[in-house]
Structure formats: structure tokens, C-alpha cells
N, C-alpha and C positions, 0 to 999 in steps of 0.2 A: 262135194264129198261123195265118194263111191258108196253105194248102198248094198254092194255084194258082200254081205257078212257071212261068216261061218254060222251054222245053225246054232251052235252053243252060244255064240256071241249074241245072236238075236234073242235067244231064250233068256239070257242073262238080263238084258235090258227090258225085254217084254214083261218079265215078272214084275219089275219095278212099276211099270205103267199100269198093268192089268189090275193089280191089287189096289194100288193107290187110287186110280180113277173110280174103282167100284166102292171105295171106302171114304175118301175125304169129302167134307162138305165145307162150303164157303159161307161166311157170314153174309146175310142179305142186307146188312146195314151199310151205310156209306163208308168207304175206306178213308184212311187218314191222310191221303196225299202221297206225293212222291218224295223219296229220300235218296241221297247219293251214296253209292257203295262202290267198291273197286271193280268187281266183276261178278258174273253169275255163270254157273256151270250149265252149258247147253246140251252137251253130249258126253256120254261116258262109253268108251269102247274097250271091251276086254272080255276075257273068258271068265267062267264062274269062279275059277281059282285065282283070278287076278286080285291084287291088293292096291287100293287107292286110299290115301288118307290125307288129311290136312292137319298141320300143326298151327295152332293159334296160341302163341305163347307156349305154355307147357301142356295145353289141352289138345288131345287128339280127336279129330272129327271125321265123320264119314264123308265120302264124296258121292253125290247123286245128282241127277238133273234137277235144276231149280235151286241148288244150294248157292246162297249168296256169299261171296268172299269179301273179306275186308283187307285193306292195305296192311301188309306185313305178314299175312298168312303164308305158310309154306306148303306147297302141294307136292306130295310124294307119290310116285308111280313105280311099281316094281317092274323089273325086266322080265319079258316072257321067258319061261323055262322050257316050254314044249316046242321043239324045233319045227313040228308040223304046222305051227301057227305063227312062225316068225314074221310072215308077210302081213299078218293081221296084228299089227303092233298095238300094245296098250296105249291109249291116249285119252286125254280129256280136252274137249274144246271149250274155251272160255270166251264169253262175250264181255266187251268193255264199254259197250254203249254204241248205238248207231251201227255202223258197218265195221267197227273195230273188233277183231277177234284174233285168237291165237290158239293153236293146237299144241298141247304140252305132252311130251312123251317121257319115258323113263330116262332118256338121255339128258333131260332138262332138270331132273330131280336133284336136290330140292329146288322147286321153282318158286321164287319169291314174287308174290302178288303185289303189283304197284298200280296206283291210279294212273290213268292216261289223261291226256289234255282235255278230252271230252268226257265229262263225268257220266257215270252210269246211274241214271235216275230210274228207280223202280217203284211199282205200286207195292209198298212195303207190306200192308196187311194181307193182300191177296197172295203174294209170294210166301209170306211167313206161314200162312195156313197150309200151302202145298208142301213147304219144307218139312213141317211136322210129320206129315204122312209119308213123305218120301224117306225120311229118316227112320221111321218105325218099320217101313217096308224093307229098307236096306238091311237093318239089323235082323229082321225075321229071315230074309233071304240068306244071309251069311250063316245063320244057325241051321237052316233046313236044306240049303242048296237045292231049291226046287227047280226042276226042269220041266217045262210044259211041252208036250208033244202035240202038235197040231194035226188034226185029221179032217179030211174033207167030209162034209155032211153027205149022207146017202140020199137025202131028199132036198128039194128046193125050200129055201126059207129066205126071208128078208129081215134080218135082225134090226136094221136101221128103222124099220117101220113097225116093229113089234110093240112099241109103246103106244098107249091110247092117245090119239090125236097128235101124232108126230107133226112137228111144226117147222116151217122155214119162213123167212121174211120175203115179202113181195119185192119186185123190182126187175130191172134189166140185168139178168145174170145167167151164168151157166148152171146146169143142173147135173149133179153127181149122184150116181146110184151104185149100190153094191149089194150082193146077195151071196148065198151059199148053195152049193149043189155040185155034183160031179160031172154031169154030162154036157159038155160044150158041143157045138156052139149054142148060144142063147139068143133068143129073140126078146126084145124089150120094147114095150109100148107104155106111154104115159098119156092118160086121157083126162081132160077136164070133166067136171061133173056134168052128167046128163048129155054127153056127146058120144058119137060113134066113131068119129075120125080121130086118130092119134094126134096128140099135140106134139109129142116126140116119138120117134121110132128109130131103132137101130139094131143091128146084129153085133154080137160080141163073142170072141173066143175066150175072153177072160171073165171073171166074176165081178167086173165093175165096168162102168161106162160113164163117159162124159158127154153131155149134150151141148150143142152150140148155144151161145147166149141168145136168150129171147126174153120178152117181157112176161113175167109170171104175175098174173093178177090174183087178187084175193079170192079164195075159194077152195073147194075140195078137188083133189086130184087122185086118180086111180092108177096104180102101177101094175102091169101084167108082165111076168117073166115066164118064158117057156124054154125048156131045154131040148136037146137032140132027141130025147125019147118022148117028146110031146107032153111031158109033165108040166103043169102050169100052176103058178101061185100068184095071188094078188095081194097088194098092200095099198094103204091109203095114207095121204098126208094132207095137211092143211097149210095153205099159204095165207099168212096174216099180214096186216098192215105194218107192224113194227114190233120190235122187242119190248118186253116190259121195261118200265122206267128204271128199275134197279139195275137190270142187265145193261141198259144203255149207259148208265152212269159208270158202271165197271168197265165197259168197253172204252169209254172216253178216257178214263184214267190210264188204262193199259196202253192206249194209243199215244198218250202224252208222255209215256216213259221213253227211255232211250234204249230199250231192248231192241234186238233186230226185228225186222218185220215178220219173219217166220216165227220167232219166239212170241211176239205179240199175238199172232193169230192162234198159235197153239195154246197159249195160256188162256185166251178168251174162250176157245173151244172147250177147254177143261172146265172152265166156269159154267158154260152153258149145259154141259152134260149133267151137271148136278141139279139143275133147276127143274122144278115142277115134276119130280119123279121121272126124269129122263125125257120129258116131252120135247125138249129142245135139242136132243142129240142129233136129230136130222139136220138142223141148222148148223150144229157144231161140225158135222161131217162136211157140209158145204164149205166151211171156213178152212179146213185143212186138207181136203182130198187132193187139191191141185198142187200142194207142196210136199206131200208125203214121200215122194221118190227122192227129193232133194234134202229133206230135213228129218233126221232120225226120230226126234220126239214126236213129230206129227205122224210119221209112219206108225209108231207104236200106239198112238191114240187111235188112229184109223183102224188098226188091227183089233183093238179092244172093242170098238163100237160096231164093227161089222161081223163079229163072230157070233 
């Protein structure tokens, strides 16, 4: 799916994720297992004035990412009215389990939701808690029609590492970093504790970088970012042996679901962001940074935790 959205369209969906991810909390108790449903909303594409809704019997429901759909639901999407945006048509992407998905436009309205041959099994409790917050956010958005204008920071900062003891899990893996600041190009070095030679080193014209896969051992790491004006900022993160037991349990349940792989990773990242007052947001970023260009919800999660 193309990620070249109009600004208003990005703002529309970004509001959903920004407020939700800063607000919702997940239960830290064991979830109740997987249940079968017809479909789940993965992506909503439309302008702030767009109208999407679901009819469940006589009940009218909002449409938002993570909304779980039942067999027999009818999805309605309005036709775009602004000719300037005709090429960016309103649509909702639905996942039916595994690799099965369908993009629904206003031309399909009303779209009758039916179960597919492969059942959509979802971690009911985890999704139910995200749904509550997405629903509240969507209602608030429709009332206020908030548009967020993004501005580049005047000075360097590393929001990903702003939390005390930012953490990620050890292992053979790529390392993703992101920062804020105006003056490219940037020089980025990552040092292991008490070493002078960079463990990773790269130049970048953008405010993010991906380092090649290497074995990250348990310990402390220091990040140094410098810009074209020789302004420098440092950050630190901890590489730990493993996730806490509760998070590992949630991860396994999400993996056992029939959501798409990108949806699984994004949902788990959303869980991690809420744990230990944000200490795991760095690990959450590692989970979704590599798929953000291809998967809209991951892109919006990325934007939230790197600003």
C-alpha cells in the first residue's frame, strides 16, 4: 500500500494513534485466550470530513483501527466530495486472518462482513482494551476536528531514549534509532559501556537510521548524535536478557492469533509502550521501525514515540 498520503489524511489518523497510545493502559493479568471473529479494521484512510460507520443490526458504530467486526456487520463509507482529493479515495482495509485482507471503498457500500474459510482468531482482551480507547478518541476527534501540525525541533533530541532506563532485548538483531533536529547530515555512533571504539557508526541524511544485524549483548550502551552544525546530544539504553514474564505471555498470545504479521507486531509494540512508565518504548520501536513504511498503523506508532 502506498504511504504517500495527503497531510490532512495523515493528521486524521495520527490523532487517533497519538492520543490513544498516550492514554490507554492494558491489564497486566493473563488474557483470556483467543476467540474467533469475522474481521478486524487495520487501516482507515480518509480526510477529516470523511464519514465511516458500521451498522450492527440497528446499532450504528464508529470505524477505527483495531475495531473488531462481526459476521453480518455492514460497513458504510461515504464518497469523497472534494475533487482535489479524488485520487486519495476513502477506504478501510480489513484483515480476515493470516494473509487474507480486503480494501473496502465507498463503491462497495454497504459492505456486508462475512467470515472467511480461515477464522480470524484474536487476543480478545488485549484488542478489547485498545478498542475502548480508540472509540473514545474517535468520538473526541469528530467533536473537535483536531489537526496536528508537525514542526521540526530547533535542537537535537532523542525522544526514544528520554525515558529512564530505556530497554531493548539482547540477541542477534538490527538496531533502529531515531532523533529530532533540523540540520542534516547527521553522524551517529553507538558505544558499549566503557569503550572508545563505536560498536555502530553511520552517517544519515534523515532523522533515523538502521544498523546492520549484530549480536547485542546485555549491558549499557551510549548513543551520540551530531548534526551539520556540530551540535551533539547523547542518550543511553540498556540491553537486557529478556522481556518480563507478563509481556512474554502477551507476546505469545498475540503471535498465536491469526492477525497479519504486521498487525501482531504493531499490537505488541502498543502493549510494550505502556509498560513500566514507557521504559520499553525503545524495544517497541525495534518491533515496528522496519515495517512503518509499509504498514500505516506502525507508521503512526513510530511517529508517536519518536516525537
